C-alpha positions in Angstrom: 24.5 -62.8 279.5 26.9 -65.1 281.3 30.3 -63.8 280.1 33.9 -63.5 281.1 36.9 -61.7 279.8 39.7 -64.2 279.2 43.4 -63.4 279.8 46.0 -64.3 277.2 47.6 -67.0 279.4 44.3 -68.8 279.9 43.5 -68.7 276.2 46.9 -70.1 275.2 46.4 -73.0 277.6 42.8 -73.5 276.4 43.8 -73.6 272.8 47.0 -75.7 273.2 46.2 -78.0 276.1 42.5 -77.8 277.0 42.4 -79.6 280.4 40.9 -77.9 283.5 40.7 -74.6 281.7 38.0 -76.0 279.5 35.9 -76.7 282.7 36.2 -73.0 283.8 35.5 -71.5 280.4 32.6 -73.9 279.7 30.7 -72.0 282.5 30.2 -69.0 280.3 28.0 -68.4 277.3 30.3 -65.7 275.9 34.1 -65.4 276.0 35.2 -61.9 275.7 38.6 -61.2 274.1 40.0 -57.7 274.6 42.2 -56.2 271.8 45.1 -56.4 274.2 44.8 -60.2 274.5 44.5 -60.5 270.7 47.7 -58.4 270.3 49.6 -60.4 272.9 48.6 -63.6 271.3 49.5 -62.5 267.8 52.8 -61.0 268.9 54.1 -64.5 269.8 53.2 -66.1 266.4 55.9 -66.6 263.9 54.1 -66.4 260.6 57.3 -67.5 258.8 56.9 -71.1 260.0 54.2 -73.7 259.3 53.5 -74.1 263.0 53.1 -70.3 263.4 50.7 -70.2 260.4 48.7 -73.1 261.9 48.6 -71.4 265.3 47.4 -68.2 263.6 44.6 -70.1 261.9 43.5 -71.8 265.1 43.4 -68.3 266.7 41.4 -66.8 263.8 39.0 -69.8 263.9 38.6 -69.3 267.7 37.8 -65.6 267.3 35.2 -66.4 264.5 33.2 -68.7 266.9 29.8 -67.3 267.7 30.4 -67.6 271.4 33.5 -65.4 271.3 33.3 -61.6 271.2 36.3 -59.4 270.2 36.4 -56.3 272.4 37.7 -53.1 270.8 39.0 -50.3 272.9 36.6 -47.4 273.2 36.2 -44.3 275.3 34.8 -46.1 278.4 37.8 -48.5 278.4 40.2 -45.6 278.0 38.7 -43.7 280.9 38.7 -46.8 283.1 42.3 -47.6 282.1 43.4 -44.1 283.1 41.7 -44.4 286.5 43.1 -47.8 287.2 46.6 -46.8 286.2 46.5 -43.8 288.6 45.0 -45.9 291.4 47.4 -48.7 291.1 50.4 -46.3 290.8 49.3 -44.4 293.9 48.8 -47.6 295.8 52.3 -48.8 294.8 50.7 -51.9 293.2 51.3 -51.6 289.5 50.5 -54.4 287.1 51.6 -54.9 283.5 50.1 -52.3 281.1 48.2 -54.9 278.9 46.7 -56.3 282.0 45.3 -52.9 282.9 43.6 -52.8 279.5 42.2 -56.3 280.1 40.9 -55.4 283.6 39.4 -52.2 282.1 37.5 -54.2 279.6 36.1 -56.5 282.3 35.2 -53.6 284.6 33.4 -51.7 281.9 31.2 -54.8 281.3 31.0 -55.9 284.9 32.2 -59.4 284.2 35.1 -61.4 285.7 38.5 -62.0 284.3 39.7 -65.6 283.9 43.5 -65.7 284.5 46.4 -67.4 286.0 47.9 -64.1 287.1 47.5 -63.2 290.8 48.3 -59.6 290.2 44.8 -59.0 288.9 43.8 -59.2 292.6 45.3 -55.7 293.0 42.6 -54.2 290.8 39.8 -52.7 292.9 36.4 -54.1 292.3 37.6 -56.6 289.7 36.0 -60.0 289.8 38.8 -62.6 289.2 38.5 -66.3 288.5 41.7 -68.2 288.7 42.2 -71.0 286.3 44.0 -74.2 287.0 46.5 -75.5 284.4 
């Protein structure tokens, strides 16, 4: 399976603007969306507005696509998270908590993360593909 975990910032750009991000994501048969990405995306949606409800529907439609897989957090991700957290802290190179969850999902599946965020480079053994806006 040719798959990649997709960071929140890349998905927002993909869903709202398309452009070069489409080229990067089109390389993959499966786009993997960790629970942390879903939570980050939904946290920014104001369901009290028409535009927020439309954005929520676009997101739900995206997640329902056959080429998209929602990744729940399981034991393997939790163990990987704990290890990464300790390593990054010990190295003095912390990254945002949700990004540790995203990296954990990718490492457990041995797939790259598509992102705009250079701090993912700090994660040992993580394959990172940097998107262009």
